[in-house]
C-alpha positions as CSV (number, residue, x, y, z in Angstrom):
1,M,126.9,127.8,-44.2
2,T,123.7,129.8,-44.0
3,A,121.6,129.3,-40.9
4,R,118.2,127.8,-41.3
5,E,115.2,130.1,-40.7
6,Y,112.0,129.2,-39.0
7,T,108.6,130.9,-38.7
8,I,107.5,132.0,-35.2
9,R,104.0,133.0,-34.4
10,I,103.6,135.1,-31.2
11,L,100.2,134.9,-29.4
12,P,98.1,136.8,-28.4
13,H,99.8,139.6,-30.4
14,G,99.0,137.8,-33.7
15,R,102.4,138.5,-35.1
16,T,104.4,136.2,-37.3
17,L,108.1,136.6,-37.8
18,R,111.2,134.8,-39.1
19,A,114.2,133.8,-37.0
20,P,117.4,132.0,-37.9
21,E,118.4,129.0,-35.8
22,N,121.3,130.9,-34.2
23,R,119.3,133.8,-32.8
24,S,117.0,133.9,-29.8
25,V,113.3,134.3,-30.2
26,L,113.5,137.6,-28.2
27,E,116.2,139.0,-30.5
28,A,114.1,138.2,-33.5
29,A,111.0,139.8,-32.0
30,L,112.8,143.0,-31.0
31,E,114.4,143.3,-34.5
32,A,110.9,143.0,-35.9
33,G,109.7,145.8,-33.6
34,L,107.7,143.6,-31.2
35,N,108.6,144.6,-27.7
36,L,108.1,141.4,-25.8
37,P,108.4,141.2,-22.0
38,H,112.1,140.9,-21.0
39,S,114.7,142.4,-18.7
40,C,118.2,141.0,-18.2
41,K,118.6,139.1,-21.6
42,S,120.8,136.6,-19.8
43,G,118.3,134.0,-18.5
44,H,118.3,135.1,-14.8
45,C,115.2,137.2,-14.3
46,A,112.5,135.2,-16.0
47,S,110.8,138.3,-17.3
48,C,110.8,136.8,-20.8
49,R,109.1,133.6,-19.7
50,A,106.5,132.4,-22.2
51,R,104.7,129.2,-23.0
52,L,105.8,127.1,-26.0
53,L,102.6,125.9,-27.6
54,S,104.2,124.0,-30.5
55,G,107.7,123.4,-31.9
56,E,111.2,122.7,-30.6
57,I,113.8,125.1,-29.1
58,H,117.4,124.9,-28.1
59,Y,119.3,126.6,-25.3
60,P,122.9,127.0,-26.5
61,R,124.1,127.5,-22.9
62,G,121.7,125.1,-21.3
63,R,118.7,125.9,-19.2
64,T,119.5,128.7,-16.8
65,A,118.4,129.5,-13.2
66,G,115.6,131.8,-14.5
67,L,113.5,128.7,-15.3
68,T,112.7,126.0,-12.8
69,E,112.3,122.3,-13.7
70,Q,108.6,122.5,-12.9
71,E,108.1,125.5,-15.3
72,A,110.0,123.6,-18.0
73,R,107.8,120.6,-17.6
74,E,104.7,122.9,-17.9
75,G,105.9,124.1,-21.3
76,Y,107.5,127.4,-20.3
77,V,110.7,128.7,-22.1
78,L,112.9,131.7,-21.7
79,L,112.7,133.7,-25.0
80,C,116.0,135.5,-24.4
81,Q,117.8,132.2,-24.5
82,A,115.6,129.9,-26.7
83,Q,116.7,129.4,-30.3
84,P,114.3,127.8,-32.8
85,R,114.8,124.3,-34.0
86,S,111.5,124.2,-35.9
87,D,108.6,126.5,-36.6
88,L,107.2,127.8,-33.3
89,V,104.0,129.0,-31.7
90,V,104.6,130.9,-28.5
91,E,102.2,132.5,-26.0
92,A,103.8,135.6,-24.5
93,R,102.6,138.0,-21.8
94,V,101.0,141.3,-22.8
95,V,102.0,144.6,-21.2
96,A,99.4,147.0,-22.3
97,S,101.1,150.2,-21.3
98,I,104.0,149.7,-23.8
99,E,102.3,148.0,-26.7
100,D,102.1,151.1,-28.8
101,V,105.6,152.4,-28.1
102,E,107.7,152.4,-31.3
103,I,111.2,151.0,-31.1
104,K,113.5,153.3,-33.2
105,T,117.1,153.3,-34.3
106,L,118.6,156.8,-34.1
107,P,121.9,158.6,-34.2
108,C,122.7,160.9,-31.2
109,R,125.5,162.9,-29.7
110,I,127.0,162.9,-26.3
111,A,126.0,166.3,-25.0
112,K,127.5,166.1,-21.5
113,L,129.6,163.7,-19.4
114,R,129.8,163.9,-15.6
115,R,131.5,161.6,-13.1
116,L,129.0,160.7,-10.4
117,A,131.2,158.2,-8.6
118,P,134.7,156.8,-9.4
119,D,133.1,154.1,-11.5
120,V,129.8,155.7,-12.6
121,M,129.5,158.2,-15.4
122,Q,126.4,160.3,-16.1
123,V,125.9,160.5,-19.8
124,F,123.5,162.9,-21.5
125,L,122.5,162.1,-25.1
126,R,121.0,164.6,-27.6
127,L,118.9,163.3,-30.4
128,P,118.6,165.0,-33.8
129,A,116.2,168.0,-33.7
130,V,113.7,166.3,-36.0
131,E,113.5,163.1,-33.9
132,A,111.9,162.2,-30.6
133,L,112.0,159.1,-28.5
134,R,108.8,158.4,-26.8
135,F,109.2,156.1,-23.8
136,E,107.8,155.0,-20.5
137,P,109.6,155.7,-17.2
138,G,111.7,152.6,-16.4
139,Q,112.5,151.6,-20.0
140,Y,116.0,151.3,-21.4
141,L,117.9,151.8,-24.7
142,D,120.7,149.9,-26.4
143,V,123.9,151.6,-27.6
144,L,124.8,149.9,-30.9
145,L,128.5,149.3,-31.3
146,D,130.5,149.2,-34.5
147,D,131.2,145.4,-34.2
148,G,127.5,144.5,-34.1
149,R,127.3,144.2,-30.4
150,R,125.1,146.3,-28.2
151,R,125.1,147.6,-24.6
152,S,121.9,148.2,-22.6
153,F,121.4,151.2,-20.3
154,S,118.3,152.4,-18.5
155,I,117.0,155.8,-19.2
156,A,117.3,157.9,-16.0
157,S,115.4,161.0,-17.2
158,P,111.6,161.1,-17.3
159,P,109.5,161.3,-20.4
160,H,108.4,164.9,-19.7
161,D,112.1,166.0,-19.6
162,S,113.6,164.2,-22.6
163,E,115.4,166.9,-24.5
164,L,118.5,165.1,-23.2
165,L,118.4,161.4,-22.5
166,E,120.2,160.6,-19.2
167,L,122.1,157.4,-18.7
168,H,124.2,156.1,-15.7
169,V,127.1,154.0,-17.0
170,R,129.2,151.8,-14.6
171,H,132.8,151.3,-15.6
172,V,133.5,147.6,-16.4
173,P,137.2,146.9,-16.3
174,G,138.2,145.5,-19.7
175,G,134.8,146.4,-21.2
176,G,135.4,147.9,-24.6
177,F,132.6,150.5,-24.5
178,T,132.9,151.6,-20.9
179,E,136.7,151.8,-21.2
180,A,136.3,154.1,-24.1
181,L,133.6,156.2,-22.4
182,F,135.7,156.7,-19.3
183,H,139.0,157.3,-20.9
184,R,138.8,158.3,-24.6
185,V,135.3,159.4,-25.7
186,H,134.6,163.2,-25.4
187,E,131.5,165.3,-25.5
188,G,130.2,165.6,-29.0
189,A,131.0,162.0,-30.0
190,L,128.4,160.3,-32.2
191,L,126.6,157.2,-31.1
192,K,123.8,155.1,-32.5
193,I,121.0,153.9,-30.2
194,E,117.9,151.7,-30.3
195,G,114.9,152.0,-28.0
196,P,112.9,152.3,-26.0
197,I,113.0,148.7,-24.9
198,G,111.7,146.8,-21.9
199,Q,108.5,146.2,-19.8
200,F,109.8,147.5,-16.5
201,V,107.6,150.6,-16.4
202,Y,106.0,152.7,-13.8
203,R,102.2,152.4,-13.2
204,E,100.5,155.2,-11.3
205,S,98.4,154.0,-8.4
206,E,97.1,154.9,-5.0
207,T,98.9,151.8,-3.6
208,P,102.1,152.7,-1.7
209,A,105.3,151.7,-3.5
210,L,108.6,150.4,-2.4
211,M,111.4,151.1,-4.8
212,I,114.6,149.1,-4.4
213,A,117.8,149.9,-6.2
214,G,121.1,148.0,-6.3
215,G,124.0,150.2,-7.6
216,T,123.1,151.8,-10.9
217,G,119.7,150.2,-10.6
218,F,118.9,153.6,-9.3
219,A,118.8,154.9,-13.0
220,P,115.3,153.5,-14.0
221,L,113.9,154.3,-10.5
222,K,115.1,157.9,-10.9
223,S,113.1,158.2,-14.1
224,M,110.0,156.8,-12.3
225,L,110.5,159.0,-9.2
226,R,110.9,162.2,-11.3
227,H,107.9,161.2,-13.4
228,A,105.7,160.7,-10.3
229,L,106.9,163.5,-8.1
230,E,107.3,166.3,-10.7
231,R,103.9,165.5,-12.1
232,G,102.1,166.0,-8.8
233,S,101.5,162.4,-7.6
234,Q,100.8,162.1,-3.9
235,R,101.6,158.4,-3.8
236,R,103.6,157.3,-0.8
237,I,107.0,156.0,-2.0
238,H,109.9,154.6,0.0
239,L,113.2,154.3,-1.9
240,Y,115.8,151.9,-0.7
241,W,119.2,152.1,-2.4
242,G,121.7,149.3,-1.7
243,A,125.4,149.9,-2.3
244,R,128.8,148.8,-1.0
245,E,129.9,152.1,0.5
246,A,128.4,155.6,1.0
247,I,130.3,156.9,-2.1
248,D,128.4,154.4,-4.2
249,V,125.1,156.0,-3.4
250,Y,126.1,158.5,-6.0
251,E,123.1,160.8,-6.0
252,E,122.4,160.7,-2.3
253,Q,122.2,164.5,-1.9
254,L,119.7,164.8,-4.8
255,V,117.4,162.2,-3.2
256,L,117.6,163.9,0.2
257,E,116.6,167.1,-1.5
258,W,113.6,165.3,-3.0
259,T,112.6,164.1,0.5
260,R,112.6,167.7,1.7
261,R,110.6,168.9,-1.2
262,Y,108.2,166.0,-1.4
263,P,107.0,164.7,2.0
264,Q,105.4,161.6,0.5
265,L,108.9,160.3,-0.3
266,R,111.1,158.4,2.2
267,F,114.7,157.3,1.6
268,T,116.9,154.6,3.1
269,A,120.5,154.0,1.9
270,V,121.7,150.5,2.8
271,L,125.5,149.9,2.8
272,S,126.8,146.3,2.6
273,E,130.5,146.8,3.1
274,A,130.7,149.9,5.3
275,R,132.0,149.2,8.8
276,S,130.2,152.1,10.6
277,L,127.7,154.8,10.0
278,D,128.5,158.5,10.1
279,E,126.6,160.7,12.5
280,G,124.1,163.0,10.9
281,F,123.0,160.4,8.3
282,A,120.0,158.9,9.9
283,H,118.7,157.5,6.6
284,R,121.7,155.2,6.3
285,R,121.7,151.5,7.5
286,L,124.2,148.7,7.4
287,G,123.4,145.3,5.7
288,W,121.8,144.0,2.6
289,V,119.1,146.1,1.0
290,H,116.5,143.3,0.4
291,E,116.9,142.2,4.0
292,T,116.4,145.7,5.3
293,V,113.1,146.0,3.3
294,L,111.9,142.7,4.8
295,A,112.8,143.8,8.3
296,D,111.0,147.1,7.9
297,H,107.9,145.6,6.3
298,P,106.9,142.2,7.8
299,S,103.9,142.3,5.5
300,L,104.3,143.3,1.9
301,D,100.7,142.7,0.6
302,A,99.9,146.4,0.7
303,F,102.7,147.5,-1.6
304,D,103.7,147.7,-5.2
305,I,107.4,146.7,-5.5
306,Y,109.8,148.1,-8.1
307,A,113.3,146.6,-8.0
308,A,116.3,147.2,-10.3
309,G,119.8,146.0,-9.9
310,P,122.2,143.0,-10.3
311,P,120.9,139.5,-10.8
312,A,121.8,138.4,-7.3
313,L,119.5,141.1,-5.8
314,I,116.6,140.4,-8.1
315,E,116.9,136.6,-7.4
316,A,116.9,137.3,-3.7
317,I,113.8,139.5,-3.9
318,R,112.0,136.9,-6.1
319,A,112.8,134.2,-3.6
320,S,112.1,135.9,-0.4
321,F,109.4,138.6,-0.9
322,P,106.5,136.3,-1.8
323,A,106.7,134.7,1.6
324,Q,105.9,138.1,3.1
325,G,102.8,138.6,1.1
326,V,103.8,140.5,-2.1
327,R,101.4,139.7,-4.9
328,A,102.9,138.5,-8.2
329,D,101.2,141.2,-10.2
330,R,102.7,143.9,-7.8
331,L,106.3,142.8,-8.1
332,H,108.1,144.5,-11.0
333,F,111.8,144.1,-11.5
334,D,114.7,144.8,-13.9
335,S,117.7,142.6,-13.6
336,F,121.0,144.2,-14.7
337,D,123.7,141.9,-16.0
338,Y,127.0,142.4,-17.8
339,A,126.8,141.8,-21.5
340,P,128.6,138.8,-22.9
341,R,131.9,139.5,-24.6
């Protein structure tokens, strides 16, 4: 039976698109080339929150933690989960810096593979010589799989060094794509990608920045850091990288080299499962990364915050940082989540 289609009008963009009843509003918008605000695509982070001005929607998995009961009563919906049940008019946020970035679908080849940690692979992709992917530091791309599914990965390279696109891929046991990448796929293999996607982007400012990575959440922050540091920014930045053990801070030596080269950069690695700290690594701490940030900075009102990592980290930051003064317009985050099977 063919799914019914509905008309969706997106304000203030002035765009009208069609969406079947079994696809989310966000999916329909991205397929139409409209890069609406979003991050995790799983209903946790609330980046895709928008106001439903008219019409009816349905959440196939029920309303998730990313939307409070009060927000739902005020007419807000999560576009990554909301499926249309009638024609809709939706008011979405506008992120000016990425409005004119074109989403492309492109073939590419795996140019290099390098194991950064036992469960993290550094992947370099080469686009066709006649193609270029223009993106902002912090955005991500989707790898399109043969069965119609897709897997999202942040771009770790900066826009000014994009001859090869760098990804950091964590091995997910039983995950079809990552199992193949770690055990069967070789350099030279052909992939299809779509991007750039996402509104988690770096904004240059004189305001000091705190960057908080959880695991492979370091990837988009690496793009941002290289963009700022290598282009001569003197902005004071403190990078916090949370991981289980020291081996999981998989580019620690690279970041330490940056701190020696760029005095405006500070670095703290926070280990949640390590039992002790090795001598000679004064930048390492024990505990949870968001709690370490709060302990170091009792007042956050003078900082821009960029955070990327698993949903639990992002939810903890969203819950605890406002109480210490961070302004809503200065809190930028990207919530990583496993794709549904």
